[in-house]
N, CA, C and O atoms as a printed pandas DataFrame, in Angstrom:
     atom_number atom_name residue_name chain_id  residue_number  x_coord  y_coord  z_coord
0              1         N          MET        A               1  105.572  289.138  249.026
1              2        CA          MET        A               1  105.915  289.995  247.923
2              3         C          MET        A               1  104.943  291.168  247.893
3              4         O          MET        A               1  103.729  290.976  247.947
4              5         N          LYS        A               2  105.474  292.369  247.807
5              6        CA          LYS        A               2  104.627  293.550  247.795
6              7         C          LYS        A               2  104.115  293.839  246.401
7              8         O          LYS        A               2  104.854  293.746  245.421
8              9         N          THR        A               3  102.840  294.191  246.321
9             10        CA          THR        A               3  102.255  294.618  245.071
10            11         C          THR        A               3  102.662  296.061  244.837
11            12         O          THR        A               3  102.636  296.873  245.762
12            13         N          ALA        A               4  103.033  296.382  243.622
13            14        CA          ALA        A               4  103.410  297.758  243.306
14            15         C          ALA        A               4  102.175  298.647  243.374
15            16         O          ALA        A               4  101.138  298.341  242.785
16            17         N          ILE        A               5  102.303  299.736  244.092
17            18        CA          ILE        A               5  101.212  300.697  244.199
18            19         C          ILE        A               5  101.595  301.897  243.360
19            20         O          ILE        A               5  102.655  302.492  243.559
20            21         N          ASN        A               6  100.746  302.246  242.436
21            22        CA          ASN        A               6  100.996  303.398  241.595
22            23         C          ASN        A               6  100.669  304.659  242.385
23            24         O          ASN        A               6   99.499  304.978  242.599
24            25         N          SER        A               7  101.693  305.367  242.814
25            26        CA          SER        A               7  101.478  306.559  243.637
26            27         C          SER        A               7  100.874  307.700  242.829
27            28         O          SER        A               7  100.373  308.669  243.400
28            29         N          GLU        A               8  100.919  307.591  241.506
29            30        CA          GLU        A               8  100.335  308.611  240.636
30            31         C          GLU        A               8   98.842  308.367  240.422
31            32         O          GLU        A               8   98.134  309.229  239.901
32            33         N          SER        A               9   98.375  307.205  240.820
33            34        CA          SER        A               9   96.978  306.841  240.631
34            35         C          SER        A               9   96.072  307.753  241.444
35            36         O          SER        A               9   96.430  308.194  242.536
36            37         N          ARG        A              10   94.899  308.027  240.898
37            38        CA          ARG        A              10   93.923  308.870  241.584
38            39         C          ARG        A              10   93.460  308.188  242.860
39            40         O          ARG        A              10   93.245  306.976  242.876
40            41         N          LYS        A              11   93.310  308.940  243.901
41            42        CA          LYS        A              11   92.850  308.410  245.190
42            43         C          LYS        A              11   91.340  308.615  245.297
43            44         O          LYS        A              11   90.788  309.605  244.817
44            45         N          ARG        A              12   90.695  307.649  245.939
45            46        CA          ARG        A              12   89.250  307.742  246.174
46            47         C          ARG        A              12   88.990  307.665  247.664
47            48         O          ARG        A              12   89.641  306.891  248.365
48            49         N          PRO        A              13   88.065  308.441  248.152
49            50        CA          PRO        A              13   87.742  308.345  249.574
50            51         C          PRO        A              13   87.035  307.024  249.871
51            52         O          PRO        A              13   86.280  306.508  249.047
52            53         N          ALA        A              14   87.289  306.497  251.047
53            54        CA          ALA        A              14   86.644  305.251  251.475
54            55         C          ALA        A              14   86.236  305.411  252.937
55            56         O          ALA        A              14   87.004  305.919  253.754
56            57         N          ASN        A              15   85.054  304.983  253.248
57            58        CA          ASN        A              15   84.590  305.039  254.623
58            59         C          ASN        A              15   84.913  303.725  255.315
59            60         O          ASN        A              15   84.529  302.655  254.843
60            61         N          LEU        A              16   85.615  303.809  256.427
61            62        CA          LEU        A              16   85.937  302.634  257.229
62            63         C          LEU        A              16   85.403  302.849  258.628
63            64         O          LEU        A              16   85.393  303.969  259.137
64            65         N          THR        A              17   84.962  301.777  259.241
65            66        CA          THR        A              17   84.553  301.831  260.628
66            67         C          THR        A              17   85.532  300.989  261.416
67            68         O          THR        A              17   85.605  299.773  261.241
68            69         N          LEU        A              18   86.291  301.646  262.291
69            70        CA          LEU        A              18   87.311  300.969  263.088
70            71         C          LEU        A              18   87.043  301.239  264.559
71            72         O          LEU        A              18   86.451  302.255  264.922
72            73         N          SER        A              19   87.481  300.324  265.389
73            74        CA          SER        A              19   87.243  300.504  266.819
74            75         C          SER        A              19   88.013  301.718  267.337
75            76         O          SER        A              19   89.113  302.021  266.876
76            77         N          GLU        A              20   87.422  302.389  268.283
77            78        CA          GLU        A              20   88.030  303.596  268.854
78            79         C          GLU        A              20   89.369  303.273  269.509
79            80         O          GLU        A              20   90.324  304.038  269.376
80            81         N          ASP        A              21   89.446  302.144  270.215
81            82        CA          ASP        A              21   90.706  301.754  270.868
82            83         C          ASP        A              21   91.813  301.533  269.840
83            84         O          ASP        A              21   92.954  301.944  270.051
84            85         N          LEU        A              22   91.473  300.885  268.734
85            86        CA          LEU        A              22   92.461  300.650  267.692
86            87         C          LEU        A              22   92.934  301.975  267.101
87            88         O          LEU        A              22   94.126  302.153  266.851
88            89         N          MET        A              23   92.022  302.888  266.881
89            90        CA          MET        A              23   92.388  304.188  266.308
90            91         C          MET        A              23   93.337  304.953  267.226
91            92         O          MET        A              23   94.260  305.614  266.750
92            93         N          VAL        A              24   93.119  304.870  268.522
93            94        CA          VAL        A              24   94.015  305.538  269.472
94            95         C          VAL        A              24   95.414  304.947  269.357
95            96         O          VAL        A              24   96.403  305.678  269.347
96            97         N          GLN        A              25   95.493  303.629  269.272
97            98        CA          GLN        A              25   96.794  302.969  269.158
98            99         C          GLN        A              25   97.484  303.309  267.834
99           100         O          GLN        A              25   98.684  303.580  267.803
100          101         N          VAL        A              26   96.714  303.291  266.743
101          102        CA          VAL        A              26   97.285  303.579  265.427
102          103         C          VAL        A              26   97.805  305.002  265.364
103          104         O          VAL        A              26   98.886  305.241  264.827
104          105         N          ARG        A              27   97.067  305.936  265.893
105          106        CA          ARG        A              27   97.485  307.339  265.866
106          107         C          ARG        A              27   98.791  307.536  266.629
107          108         O          ARG        A              27   99.545  308.467  266.346
108          109         N          GLY        A              28   99.052  306.674  267.579
109          110        CA          GLY        A              28  100.317  306.740  268.292
110          111         C          GLY        A              28  101.483  306.173  267.480
111          112         O          GLY        A              28  102.647  306.385  267.821
112          113         N          LEU        A              29  101.162  305.455  266.408
113          114        CA          LEU        A              29  102.200  304.824  265.597
114          115         C          LEU        A              29  102.446  305.521  264.260
115          116         O          LEU        A              29  103.570  305.512  263.758
116          117         N          THR        A              30  101.412  306.121  263.681
117          118        CA          THR        A              30  101.566  306.743  262.361
118          119         C          THR        A              30  100.625  307.925  262.202
119          120         O          THR        A              30   99.546  307.979  262.793
120          121         N          ASN        A              31  101.062  308.854  261.397
121          122        CA          ASN        A              31  100.187  309.970  261.011
122          123         C          ASN        A              31   99.591  309.730  259.635
123          124         O          ASN        A              31   98.794  310.534  259.152
124          125         N          ASN        A              32   99.976  308.617  258.997
125          126        CA          ASN        A              32   99.524  308.321  257.645
126          127         C          ASN        A              32   98.720  307.017  257.634
127          128         O          ASN        A              32   99.170  306.010  257.087
128          129         N          LEU        A              33   97.553  307.041  258.228
129          130        CA          LEU        A              33   96.704  305.850  258.271
130          131         C          LEU        A              33   96.328  305.386  256.872
131          132         O          LEU        A              33   96.296  304.183  256.614
132          133         N          SER        A              34   96.047  306.302  255.975
133          134        CA          SER        A              34   95.693  305.921  254.600
134          135         C          SER        A              34   96.815  305.142  253.935
135          136         O          SER        A              34   96.563  304.137  253.270
136          137         N          GLY        A              35   98.047  305.592  254.108
137          138        CA          GLY        A              35   99.190  304.904  253.515
138          139         C          GLY        A              35   99.368  303.506  254.078
139          140         O          GLY        A              35   99.664  302.565  253.340
140          141         N          VAL        A              36   99.187  303.369  255.392
141          142        CA          VAL        A              36   99.323  302.055  256.034
142          143         C          VAL        A              36   98.233  301.108  255.538
143          144         O          VAL        A              36   98.511  299.957  255.202
144          145         N          VAL        A              37   96.998  301.592  255.494
145          146        CA          VAL        A              37   95.887  300.750  255.038
146          147         C          VAL        A              37   96.077  300.372  253.573
147          148         O          VAL        A              37   95.830  299.226  253.198
148          149         N          GLU        A              38   96.508  301.306  252.745
149          150        CA          GLU        A              38   96.729  301.014  251.325
150          151         C          GLU        A              38   97.804  299.943  251.152
151          152         O          GLU        A              38   97.647  299.038  250.332
152          153         N          SER        A              39   98.876  300.033  251.904
153          154        CA          SER        A              39   99.946  299.045  251.830
154          155         C          SER        A              39   99.461  297.671  252.286
155          156         O          SER        A              39   99.752  296.663  251.642
156          157         N          LEU        A              40   98.731  297.628  253.381
157          158        CA          LEU        A              40   98.207  296.354  253.883
158          159         C          LEU        A              40   97.210  295.736  252.907
159          160         O          LEU        A              40   97.211  294.522  252.704
160          161         N          LEU        A              41   96.367  296.560  252.307
161          162        CA          LEU        A              41   95.405  296.043  251.329
162          163         C          LEU        A              41   96.102  295.540  250.069
163          164         O          LEU        A              41   95.672  294.546  249.482
164          165         N          ALA        A              42   97.160  296.205  249.652
165          166        CA          ALA        A              42   97.918  295.743  248.484
166          167         C          ALA        A              42   98.529  294.370  248.770
167          168         O          ALA        A              42   98.512  293.491  247.908
168          169         N          ASP        A              43   99.067  294.184  249.976
169          170        CA          ASP        A              43   99.617  292.878  250.358
170          171         C          ASP        A              43   98.525  291.812  250.373
171          172         O          ASP        A              43   98.743  290.689  249.918
172          173         N          TYR        A              44   97.359  292.162  250.893
173          174        CA          TYR        A              44   96.231  291.230  250.946
174          175         C          TYR        A              44   95.795  290.816  249.537
175          176         O          TYR        A              44   95.548  289.637  249.283
176          177         N          VAL        A              45   95.701  291.779  248.632
177          178        CA          VAL        A              45   95.295  291.492  247.257
178          179         C          VAL        A              45   96.293  290.543  246.597
179          180         O          VAL        A              45   95.891  289.584  245.938
180          181         N          GLU        A              46   97.588  290.803  246.769
181          182        CA          GLU        A              46   98.614  289.938  246.197
182          183         C          GLU        A              46   98.526  288.522  246.754
183          184         O          GLU        A              46   98.632  287.548  246.009
184          185         N          HIS        A              47   98.331  288.413  248.065
185          186        CA          HIS        A              47   98.207  287.104  248.707
186          187         C          HIS        A              47   96.998  286.342  248.154
187          188         O          HIS        A              47   97.112  285.160  247.829
188          189         N          GLU        A              48   95.863  286.996  248.045
189          190        CA          GLU        A              48   94.649  286.356  247.543
190          191         C          GLU        A              48   94.807  285.927  246.087
191          192         O          GLU        A              48   94.355  284.847  245.709
192          193         N          ARG        A              49   95.442  286.758  245.273
193          194        CA          ARG        A              49   95.669  286.388  243.871
194          195         C          ARG        A              49   96.519  285.124  243.775
195          196         O          ARG        A              49   96.224  284.224  242.988
196          197         N          LYS        A              50   97.577  285.065  244.583
197          198        CA          LYS        A              50   98.441  283.882  244.574
198          199         C          LYS        A              50   97.677  282.643  245.029
199          200         O          LYS        A              50   97.827  281.576  244.435
200          201         N          GLN        A              51   96.860  282.769  246.073
201          202        CA          GLN        A              51   96.076  281.640  246.574
202          203         C          GLN        A              51   95.097  281.144  245.513
203          204         O          GLN        A              51   94.963  279.941  245.294
204          205         N          ARG        A              52   94.427  282.067  244.868
205          206        CA          ARG        A              52   93.438  281.675  243.857
206          207         C          ARG        A              52   94.103  281.054  242.635
207          208         O          ARG        A              52   93.567  280.116  242.046
208          209         N          PHE        A              53   95.265  281.571  242.252
209          210        CA          PHE        A              53   96.004  280.991  241.136
210          211         C          PHE        A              53   96.444  279.572  241.477
211          212         O          PHE        A              53   96.326  278.670  240.648
212          213         N          ALA        A              54   96.949  279.369  242.688
213          214        CA          ALA        A              54   97.394  278.041  243.121
214          215         C          ALA        A              54   96.222  277.063  243.126
215          216         O          ALA        A              54   96.372  275.915  242.706
216          217         N          LYS        A              55   95.078  277.500  243.588
217          218        CA          LYS        A              55   93.898  276.632  243.624
218          219         C          LYS        A              55   93.446  276.278  242.212
219          220         O          LYS        A              55   93.123  275.123  241.934
220          221         N          ALA        A              56   93.421  277.268  241.317
221          222        CA          ALA        A              56   93.020  277.009  239.927
222          223         C          ALA        A              56   94.000  276.051  239.258
223          224         O          ALA        A              56   93.588  275.176  238.496
224          225         N          THR        A              57   95.280  276.208  239.533
225          226        CA          THR        A              57   96.295  275.326  238.958
226          227         C          THR        A              57   96.097  273.896  239.440
227          228         O          THR        A              57   96.219  272.952  238.658
228          229         N          THR        A              58   95.795  273.734  240.717
229          230        CA          THR        A              58   95.548  272.407  241.279
230          231         C          THR        A              58   94.313  271.767  240.648
231          232         O          THR        A              58   94.327  270.583  240.312
232          233         N          VAL        A              59   93.267  272.536  240.491
233          234        CA          VAL        A              59   92.040  272.020  239.881
234          235         C          VAL        A              59   92.305  271.609  238.431
235          236         O          VAL        A              59   91.848  270.552  237.994
236          237         N          ASP        A              60   93.033  272.430  237.690
237          238        CA          ASP        A              60   93.344  272.104  236.292
238          239         C          ASP        A              60   94.178  270.826  236.196
239          240         O          ASP        A              60   93.925  269.978  235.339
240          241         N          ALA        A              61   95.170  270.690  237.077
241          242        CA          ALA        A              61   96.028  269.498  237.054
242          243         C          ALA        A              61   95.222  268.251  237.395
243          244         O          ALA        A              61   95.414  267.202  236.781
244          245         N          THR        A              62   94.332  268.356  238.356
245          246        CA          THR        A              62   93.487  267.220  238.741
246          247         C          THR        A              62   92.566  266.827  237.588
247          248         O          THR        A              62   92.401  265.642  237.301
248          249         N          ALA        A              63   91.977  267.802  236.938
249          250        CA          ALA        A              63   91.089  267.516  235.807
250          251         C          ALA        A              63   91.852  266.831  234.675
251          252         O          ALA        A              63   91.326  265.924  234.031
252          253         N          ALA        A              64   93.072  267.257  234.435
253          254        CA          ALA        A              64   93.887  266.628  233.382
254          255         C          ALA        A              64   94.184  265.172  233.729
255          256         O          ALA        A              64   94.144  264.309  232.852
256          257         N          ARG        A              65   94.483  264.889  235.003
257          258        CA          ARG        A              65   94.751  263.508  235.419
258          259         C          ARG        A              65   93.511  262.638  235.270
259          260         O          ARG        A              65   93.601  261.492  234.829
260          261         N          VAL        A              66   92.362  263.179  235.634
261          262        CA          VAL        A              66   91.105  262.431  235.516
262          263         C          VAL        A              66   90.832  262.112  234.052
263          264         O          VAL        A              66   90.403  261.003  233.735
264          265         N          LYS        A              67   91.072  263.057  233.163
265          266        CA          LYS        A              67   90.858  262.809  231.733
266          267         C          LYS        A              67   91.731  261.658  231.234
267          268         O          LYS        A              67   91.278  260.828  230.445
268          269         N          VAL        A              68   92.976  261.609  231.692
269          270        CA          VAL        A              68   93.886  260.535  231.281
270          271         C          VAL        A              68   93.367  259.187  231.771
271          272         O          VAL        A              68   93.349  258.219  231.012
272          273         N          VAL        A              69   92.949  259.116  233.020
273          274        CA          VAL        A              69   92.448  257.853  233.582
274          275         C          VAL        A              69   91.174  257.418  232.860
275          276         O          VAL        A              69   91.025  256.245  232.519
276          277         N          VAL        A              70   90.270  258.341  232.627
277          278        CA          VAL        A              70   89.017  258.004  231.940
278          279         C          VAL        A              70   89.307  257.559  230.510
279          280         O          VAL        A              70   88.722  256.585  230.038
280          281         N          ALA        A              71   90.194  258.255  229.821
281          282        CA          ALA        A              71   90.536  257.872  228.445
282          283         C          ALA        A              71   91.164  256.489  228.412
283          284         O          ALA        A              71   90.869  255.700  227.515
284          285         N          SER        A              72   92.026  256.182  229.377
285          286        CA          SER        A              72   92.644  254.852  229.444
286          287         C          SER        A              72   91.596  253.783  229.681
287          288         O          SER        A              72   91.644  252.721  229.060
288          289         N          ALA        A              73   90.660  254.043  230.557
289          290        CA          ALA        A              73   89.620  253.066  230.878
290          291         C          ALA        A              73   88.688  252.851  229.689
291          292         O          ALA        A              73   88.206  251.739  229.471
292          293         N          MET        A              74   88.436  253.895  228.929
293          294        CA          MET        A              74   87.510  253.793  227.799
294          295         C          MET        A              74   88.121  253.037  226.623
295          296         O          MET        A              74   87.382  252.446  225.836
296          297         N          THR        A              75   89.434  253.036  226.480
297          298        CA          THR        A              75   90.056  252.396  225.328
298          299         C          THR        A              75   90.509  250.973  225.611
299          300         O          THR        A              75   90.894  250.259  224.685
300          301         N          CYS        A              76   90.474  250.553  226.843
301          302        CA          CYS        A              76   90.958  249.226  227.218
302          303         C          CYS        A              76   89.912  248.163  226.890
303          304         O          CYS        A              76   88.718  248.371  227.107
304          305         N          ARG        A              77   90.367  247.026  226.368
305          306        CA          ARG        A              77   89.451  245.949  225.989
306          307         C          ARG        A              77   89.584  244.713  226.888
307          308         O          ARG        A              77   88.752  243.810  226.804
308          309         N          SER        A              78   90.580  244.654  227.717
309          310        CA          SER        A              78   90.796  243.504  228.592
310          311         C          SER        A              78   89.826  243.541  229.768
311          312         O          SER        A              78   89.448  244.626  230.210
312          313         N          PRO        A              79   89.403  242.356  230.299
313          314        CA          PRO        A              79   88.529  242.342  231.474
314          315         C          PRO        A              79   89.233  242.897  232.712
315          316         O          PRO        A              79   88.578  243.261  233.689
316          317         N          TYR        A              80   90.547  242.962  232.674
317          318        CA          TYR        A              80   91.299  243.484  233.817
318          319         C          TYR        A              80   91.728  244.931  233.596
319          320         O          TYR        A              80   92.584  245.447  234.315
320          321         N          CYS        A              81   91.152  245.561  232.633
321          322        CA          CYS        A              81   91.562  246.897  232.227
322          323         C          CYS        A              81   91.426  247.923  233.342
323          324         O          CYS        A              81   92.307  248.768  233.500
324          325         N          SER        A              82   90.365  247.877  234.107
325          326        CA          SER        A              82   90.164  248.900  235.131
326          327         C          SER        A              82   91.287  248.883  236.159
327          328         O          SER        A              82   91.644  249.931  236.698
328          329         N          ALA        A              83   91.844  247.723  236.438
329          330        CA          ALA        A              83   92.971  247.645  237.372
330          331         C          ALA        A              83   94.190  248.331  236.767
331          332         O          ALA        A              83   94.919  249.032  237.469
332          333         N          LYS        A              84   94.421  248.132  235.452
333          334        CA          LYS        A              84   95.552  248.787  234.794
334          335         C          LYS        A              84   95.344  250.295  234.742
335          336         O          LYS        A              84   96.307  251.059  234.811
336          337         N          ALA        A              85   94.100  250.723  234.620
337          338        CA          ALA        A              85   93.812  252.148  234.517
338          339         C          ALA        A              85   93.841  252.823  235.891
339          340         O          ALA        A              85   93.704  254.042  235.992
340          341         N          GLY        A              86   94.020  252.026  236.943
341          342        CA          GLY        A              86   94.100  252.605  238.272
342          343         C          GLY        A              86   92.756  252.742  238.960
343          344         O          GLY        A              86   92.647  253.434  239.972
344          345         N          LEU        A              87   91.723  252.087  238.422
345          346        CA          LEU        A              87   90.406  252.201  239.030
346          347         C          LEU        A              87   90.182  251.155  240.119
347          348         O          LEU        A              87   89.295  251.323  240.957
348          349         N          GLY        A              88   90.962  250.090  240.123
349          350        CA          GLY        A              88   90.950  249.128  241.217
350          351         C          GLY        A              88   89.869  248.080  241.196
351          352         O          GLY        A              88   89.799  247.280  242.130
352          353         N          THR        A              89   89.020  248.033  240.190
353          354        CA          THR        A              89   87.983  247.002  240.136
354          355         C          THR        A              89   88.020  246.334  238.770
355          356         O          THR        A              89   88.489  246.913  237.790
356          357         N          ARG        A              90   87.518  245.108  238.724
357          358        CA          ARG        A              90   87.503  244.343  237.484
358          359         C          ARG        A              90   86.217  244.622  236.732
359          360         O          ARG        A              90   85.136  244.614  237.320
360          361         N          ARG        A              91   86.328  244.871  235.431
361          362        CA          ARG        A              91   85.134  245.055  234.611
362          363         C          ARG        A              91   84.511  243.713  234.290
363          364         O          ARG        A              91   85.221  242.723  234.107
364          365         N          SER        A              92   83.178  243.671  234.218
365          366        CA          SER        A              92   82.509  242.419  233.876
366          367         C          SER        A              92   81.868  242.487  232.528
367          368         O          SER        A              92   81.260  241.513  232.084
């Protein structure tokens, strides 16, 4: 999914160091290196945002499951409670 780039947004100069061989190849493909780099960076930013959101969601879901298991274990009064809570060992 492409991130929307505001073409009205102010542009800022950026210094990049690229290999000479790559620059020769790129110049043979486009006259708008800035546009290509901006588009690729927008895609990268979108990809990273999605990855970080997915990771945060996974961490939140795991923490919620742990809270449920811990709460179940803390409220149980039977000697076999830990097995019911999914902890796999018998309390003594």
